[in-house]
Backbone as CSV, one residue per row, in Angstrom:
resi,resn,N_x,N_y,N_z,CA_x,CA_y,CA_z,C_x,C_y,C_z
1,GLN,0.442,-0.948,-0.602,0.147,0.244,0.081,0.817,1.381,-0.171
2,ARG,2.121,1.352,0.188,3.223,2.251,0.094,3.178,2.854,-0.561
3,LYS,3.602,2.129,-1.549,4.045,2.213,-3.642,2.377,2.419,-4.181
4,ASN,1.435,2.592,-3.602,-0.165,2.663,-3.992,-0.897,3.453,-3.969
5,PRO,-0.538,5.074,-5.625,-1.446,5.513,-5.429,-2.741,6.225,-5.610
6,PHE,-3.021,4.995,-5.160,-4.493,5.189,-4.270,-4.677,6.285,-3.411
7,SER,-4.121,4.677,-3.264,-4.158,4.547,-0.536,-3.866,6.199,-0.294
8,ASN,-4.825,6.175,0.667,-4.792,7.160,1.264,-4.363,6.639,2.164
9,ASP,-3.970,5.825,2.890,-3.758,5.794,4.122,-1.867,6.650,4.451
10,ASP,-2.205,7.273,5.223,-1.403,8.538,5.894,-0.373,7.869,6.660
11,ARG,-1.043,7.000,7.653,0.518,5.793,8.546,1.118,4.733,7.732
12,LEU,0.630,4.660,6.451,2.047,3.560,5.941,2.841,4.509,5.467
13,ALA,3.029,5.616,5.071,3.733,6.085,3.871,5.168,7.222,5.797
14,SER,4.154,7.408,6.662,4.967,7.599,7.791,6.404,6.357,8.128
15,LYS,5.943,4.628,7.771,6.963,4.399,8.612,7.478,4.544,7.746
16,PRO,9.092,3.668,7.600,10.243,3.060,6.972,10.037,1.796,6.070
17,VAL,10.588,3.122,4.736,10.215,1.155,3.630,10.993,0.490,5.091
18,HIS,11.820,-0.114,4.338,13.036,-1.502,4.501,13.759,-1.080,4.953
19,THR,15.044,-1.511,6.256,16.339,-1.811,6.957,17.395,-2.556,6.111
20,GLN,18.070,-1.911,5.800,19.473,-2.484,5.258,19.566,-3.682,5.311
21,ARG,20.476,-4.406,4.651,21.504,-5.764,5.243,22.692,-4.982,7.030
22,GLY,22.829,-5.251,7.427,24.078,-4.733,8.116,23.071,-3.632,9.336
23,ASP,22.613,-3.827,9.065,21.693,-2.148,10.306,21.072,-3.845,11.301
24,PRO,21.347,-3.238,12.233,21.570,-4.093,13.723,19.856,-4.437,13.648
25,THR,18.438,-3.927,13.631,17.591,-4.179,13.284,17.701,-5.022,11.766
26,TYR,17.561,-4.888,11.302,17.712,-5.421,10.337,16.670,-7.368,10.540
27,GLY,16.083,-8.023,9.873,15.047,-9.474,10.294,14.842,-9.104,11.199
28,ARG,14.826,-7.986,12.210,13.693,-8.563,13.688,12.818,-7.962,14.102
29,PRO,11.219,-8.172,14.505,10.620,-7.420,14.766,11.268,-5.821,15.743
30,PRO,9.886,-5.834,16.151,10.384,-4.059,16.671,10.777,-3.862,18.241
31,GLU,11.544,-4.186,18.761,11.446,-4.115,20.248,9.983,-3.573,20.587
32,GLY,9.688,-4.421,21.613,8.892,-4.406,22.877,7.693,-4.584,21.598
33,SER,7.632,-5.477,21.206,6.127,-5.551,19.923,6.279,-7.176,20.328
34,GLN,4.707,-7.098,20.343,4.007,-8.033,20.337,5.360,-9.797,19.672
35,THR,4.894,-9.265,18.677,5.459,-10.265,17.452,7.410,-10.658,18.422
36,GLU,7.930,-9.675,18.716,9.025,-10.102,19.587,9.300,-10.446,21.157
37,GLN,8.578,-10.450,21.496,7.010,-11.481,23.103,7.076,-12.647,22.040
38,ARG,6.382,-12.419,20.782,6.531,-14.162,20.536,6.966,-15.096,20.242
39,GLY,8.513,-14.401,19.774,9.408,-14.795,18.942,10.427,-15.638,20.898
40,LYS,10.056,-14.438,21.632,11.364,-15.100,22.919,10.323,-16.049,23.829
41,ASP,9.293,-15.799,23.559,8.296,-17.089,24.258,8.977,-18.873,23.551
42,ALA,9.021,-18.608,22.685,8.610,-20.209,21.206,10.139,-19.805,21.982
43,HIS,11.123,-19.369,21.174,12.360,-20.072,22.131,12.672,-20.430,23.088
44,SER,12.054,-19.590,23.851,11.886,-20.718,25.493,11.021,-21.662,25.522
45,HIS,10.441,-21.698,24.901,9.582,-23.208,25.134,10.097,-24.392,24.005
46,VAL,10.908,-24.109,23.406,11.247,-25.281,22.072,13.057,-25.271,23.076
47,GLY,13.981,-23.986,23.589,14.340,-25.191,24.546,14.587,-26.122,25.877
48,LYS,12.804,-25.673,26.760,12.844,-26.305,27.782,11.951,-27.732,26.862
49,GLU,11.260,-27.566,25.513,11.552,-28.965,25.157,13.076,-29.706,25.145
50,VAL,13.940,-28.831,24.407,15.081,-29.883,24.810,16.289,-30.218,25.738
51,GLU,15.664,-29.478,26.617,16.109,-30.045,27.876,15.728,-31.096,28.232
52,GLU,13.746,-31.481,28.057,13.452,-32.147,28.597,14.075,-33.817,27.522
53,LEU,14.591,-33.670,26.469,14.097,-34.218,25.084,15.909,-35.013,25.960
54,CYS,16.588,-34.317,25.962,18.098,-34.322,26.904,17.948,-35.933,28.341
55,LEU,16.930,-35.023,28.591,16.488,-35.373,30.782,16.417,-36.809,29.945
56,ILE,15.461,-37.995,28.700,14.787,-38.464,28.601,15.588,-39.380,28.029
57,ILE,16.267,-38.748,26.949,18.202,-40.108,26.389,18.713,-40.392,27.705
58,ARG,18.627,-39.184,28.599,19.672,-40.123,29.967,19.245,-41.308,30.899
59,SER,18.019,-40.791,30.588,17.255,-41.885,31.547,17.204,-43.187,30.627
60,THR,16.841,-42.754,29.878,16.386,-43.977,28.620,17.754,-45.039,28.295
61,GLY,18.483,-44.551,27.688,19.840,-44.370,27.441,21.001,-45.417,28.054
62,GLU,21.571,-45.654,27.075,22.368,-46.851,28.138,24.091,-46.161,28.308
63,VAL,25.075,-46.556,28.937,25.947,-45.474,29.292,26.505,-45.820,28.456
64,GLY,27.960,-46.136,27.347,28.876,-46.195,26.524,30.250,-46.427,27.149
65,GLU,31.414,-46.497,26.878,32.458,-47.118,27.090,33.615,-46.010,26.822
66,ASP,33.452,-44.802,26.473,33.476,-43.175,25.737,32.808,-41.713,27.411
67,GLY,31.454,-43.103,28.109,31.295,-41.920,28.582,29.793,-41.673,28.436
68,HIS,29.409,-41.490,26.995,28.466,-41.315,26.384,26.788,-41.546,26.563
69,VAL,26.130,-41.415,27.120,24.611,-41.933,27.251,24.573,-41.896,25.553
70,SER,23.969,-43.165,25.394,23.610,-43.615,23.898,21.963,-44.345,23.891
71,VAL,21.373,-43.997,22.793,19.580,-44.859,23.010,19.157,-44.642,21.204
72,THR,18.829,-45.860,20.678,18.341,-45.665,19.272,16.668,-44.680,18.992
73,PHE,17.504,-44.003,17.524,16.565,-43.211,17.972,15.017,-44.234,17.686
74,GLY,14.696,-45.976,17.695,13.551,-46.616,17.525,12.893,-46.437,19.590
75,GLN,13.545,-45.541,20.460,13.883,-46.210,21.511,12.890,-45.022,21.770
76,LEU,13.962,-43.895,21.588,13.625,-43.061,21.455,12.381,-42.526,21.108
77,PHE,12.046,-42.618,19.967,10.502,-42.123,19.511,9.415,-42.865,19.973
78,GLU,9.794,-43.671,20.418,8.348,-44.592,21.547,9.390,-44.050,22.500
79,THR,9.428,-43.605,23.167,9.166,-42.697,24.582,8.943,-41.405,24.618
80,TYR,9.663,-40.738,23.670,9.010,-39.080,23.783,8.029,-39.047,22.505
81,VAL,7.707,-39.781,21.644,6.274,-39.368,21.131,4.746,-39.346,21.791
82,THR,5.293,-40.102,23.273,4.129,-39.890,23.811,4.238,-38.498,24.570
83,ILE,5.092,-37.464,24.919,4.770,-36.388,25.454,5.509,-35.575,23.948
84,SER,5.282,-35.835,23.341,6.085,-34.672,22.012,5.613,-35.086,20.680
85,ASN,5.513,-34.919,19.711,5.268,-35.700,18.523,5.898,-34.732,17.483
86,LYS,6.656,-34.103,18.626,7.829,-33.045,17.679,9.335,-33.733,17.866
87,VAL,9.596,-34.571,18.358,10.445,-35.281,18.959,11.817,-35.210,17.206
88,VAL,11.221,-35.437,16.192,12.579,-34.704,15.157,12.892,-33.478,15.316
89,GLY,12.326,-32.704,15.205,12.071,-30.488,15.150,13.846,-30.539,16.185
90,ILE,12.806,-31.188,17.408,14.079,-30.955,19.161,14.567,-32.086,18.444
91,LEU,14.800,-32.957,18.470,16.480,-33.848,17.386,17.242,-33.108,17.007
92,LEU,16.658,-32.185,16.113,17.897,-31.287,15.027,17.441,-30.065,16.387
93,ARG,16.952,-28.935,16.476,18.047,-28.216,17.138,18.733,-28.260,19.021
94,ALA,18.580,-29.289,19.120,19.578,-30.714,19.520,20.524,-30.540,19.745
95,ARG,20.865,-31.322,18.425,21.855,-31.823,17.675,22.363,-29.859,16.685
96,LYS,22.206,-29.306,16.329,22.234,-27.077,16.320,22.953,-27.191,17.476
97,HIS,22.585,-27.652,18.797,23.336,-27.035,19.925,24.585,-27.929,21.115
98,GLY,24.251,-27.982,19.699,25.874,-29.089,20.339,25.463,-30.273,21.589
99,LEU,24.621,-30.820,21.647,23.916,-31.097,22.655,24.110,-32.643,22.436
100,VAL,23.069,-33.305,21.276,23.651,-34.444,20.619,23.944,-34.492,19.370
101,HIS,24.181,-36.439,19.520,25.619,-37.241,17.391,24.609,-37.617,17.243
102,PHE,23.555,-38.104,15.683,23.875,-38.995,14.922,23.829,-39.033,13.854
103,GLU,23.754,-40.205,13.410,24.294,-39.664,11.670,23.225,-39.547,10.545
104,GLY,23.835,-38.725,9.797,21.952,-38.551,8.839,21.251,-37.115,9.004
105,GLU,21.623,-36.055,8.249,20.680,-35.456,7.955,19.174,-35.254,8.682
106,MET,18.554,-36.032,8.464,16.413,-36.295,9.165,16.703,-37.325,9.434
107,LEU,15.241,-37.883,10.831,15.483,-39.301,11.253,14.460,-39.388,10.943
108,TRP,13.810,-40.753,9.564,12.633,-40.980,9.898,12.402,-41.789,10.907
109,GLN,11.257,-42.853,10.947,10.058,-43.544,12.093,10.566,-44.756,11.027
110,GLY,11.193,-45.751,11.684,10.605,-47.265,10.945,12.160,-47.383,10.489
111,LYS,12.319,-46.852,8.808,14.029,-46.762,8.856,14.532,-46.210,9.103
112,ASP,14.955,-45.013,10.186,16.289,-45.038,10.930,15.620,-46.000,12.632
113,ASP,15.207,-46.314,12.774,14.645,-46.608,13.854,16.197,-47.545,15.061
114,ASP,17.529,-48.042,14.045,18.246,-48.268,14.941,19.648,-47.424,14.518
115,VAL,19.024,-46.111,14.239,20.411,-44.879,14.227,20.134,-44.481,15.824
116,ILE,21.757,-44.412,15.986,22.619,-43.822,18.272,22.263,-42.963,17.997
117,ILE,21.261,-41.998,18.864,21.355,-41.026,18.694,22.832,-40.650,20.290
118,THR,23.501,-39.428,20.485,24.700,-39.618,21.084,24.323,-39.145,22.283
119,LEU,24.121,-39.048,23.747,24.209,-37.666,24.651,25.262,-37.032,24.502
120,LEU,25.579,-35.361,24.119,27.061,-35.709,24.337,27.637,-34.293,25.536
């Protein structure tokens, strides 16, 4: 609407068009906005789910010779799916943060049941 010559909405004209790359606010919601708060809440929620996943791996897995706790994906899936249906997404997030290790990019129920997940 900002570029629409037929728009009579003055509120749109007063807003900045876009931030530029390199600007510290680029790609971020305005400070203090509801969008920023929702993002913070979501980040906190996912962090708690990652913690819970690590606790479940620790409680259901077995300690290996290297001292790390390991569990198969099939066993973890059966245990964790009763808590959350987002087990694969949470595993990927945990791996991104260096908390777990497993081979492959994605894990599929049935096909990857024997893949070992190691808690780091």
